[in-house]
N, C-alpha and C positions, 0 to 999 in steps of 0.2 A: 504494500500500500504506500502510495506516495505521501509526502509530507502535506501536500495540499489536501488530498483526500482525507487524511487523518484529521487535519484541522477542521474540515467541513463536517466530518462525522462527529467530532467532539462538540462543535458549535450546535449541531442539530440536537444532540442528546442533552446538552446544557439547556437549550430552549425548551425541550419537552419536559425536563425535570422541573424547570422553573414554572412552567405552565401548570404542571401537576401540583406543585406546592400552592400556587395561587388558587387553583380550583378547589383544593382541599380546604383551604381557609374560607373561601367564599361559600362553599356548600354547607359548611358547619354553622354559618351565621344564624339562620332561622331556628336552630335547634339548641337544646341544652343537654348536658349529661352524655350518656352513652349514645343517644341518637345523633348528637353532633359529631362524635367520634366516628360512628359508622358512616354517616353521610360523607365526611371528609375522606375516609379510606376508599369508599366506593368511587367518589369523584376522581381521586388521584389514580386509582386503578384504571378507570375508564380512559383517562388521558394517556397513561403509560401504554395501555394496550393499543390505543389508536396510534400513538407514536411508533410503536413497534411494527404495526401493520403497514405504516407508510414510510418506514425507515429506508434510507438509501442502501442499496446493495453493497456489501463489502466483499463479495466474492471476486477472486482474481480472474481476469479474462485471459484465455489462452492466446498466446502470441504465435501466429503462424508465419 
């Protein structure tokens, strides 16, 4: 993997994880106690799964 591709992948996952943290906090606002915790975990999991589904491919292409 080239340095540029590594940097782009790192930037992508940094953005996904930052969005997951924000979604976790935002989803917990209307709730209290265990419900707030559960809503935050579910929101963060949804963002991470979506990010994983749309992640750039890291497989190496064959050179012919």
